[in-house]
N, C-alpha and C positions, 0 to 999 in steps of 0.2 A: 387324488390331493391327501394326503396323511392325518394327520389328527396327533396333538397333543397326546391323546390317551393311547393312541398307536405306538409312537411310543415309545412311551412310560413302557407299556406290555412288552416291545423287543427286549429278546435275554441277550445280553449284549453289552459290551462297555465303552465302547466307541461307535462312532454315527460316519456316516460317509455322506460325501456331498449330493451326494444322489436324493440322501433320507430327506435330509434339513432342506436341500434344496424344494423339495417336495413340498413341505409341511409349509417357508417360506412362502413361497409364490414366486418363487428366482430362477436363473438358471445356473444350474450348477458347474457348469466352467464358471461361471463369473465367481461364485461363488470360490473355488480353485482359485483363483487368478488372485480374488480379495484377500483369502489366504497365505498364499505366499508374498503377495506384495506388501501388503500395509493389511496387518492380521490384527493389527491395534483398534480399528476402525468397526470392527465386528459386531462388537461385545461380551463375544464368551469364548473359550479359549481353541484352538486350536493345534494339529499337532501335523507339523510336514514331514515327512520323512524319505527323501529321496522325491520321483515324483507322486507319490501317495498322501492325500491329504485325510486325517482322522480329528475326529470332533468327539470330547468324550462326555458320556450324555451325562452323565447328573450338574454339571454346572453348565451342561446347552438348554437342558430341562429348568434351570434355576434361571437362566437368562428368561427364557418363554416368558415362567411366571412374575417377573420381573422383580424377581428376591435378585440378582448382581449386578452390575453391566460394569465389564471391565475397561469401556470409557469413561467408566468418571474415577476422576482419583481419590482418594481418600480421604 
């Protein structure tokens, strides 16, 4: 299982469902389906291109730190 520090230290701007699901402790396929069907319920942004799902690293880290939650209304 990855830690938040592990993710912070990754030299990449987007994360895969495998990386994020390892940190969150959930199934990566479930995360992919949620990203496609109801991304608004995740709380962090996702980008779906064809069959690929990418998660922008910095907004995901902000979500994990409690700094943002896209489910909340402004």
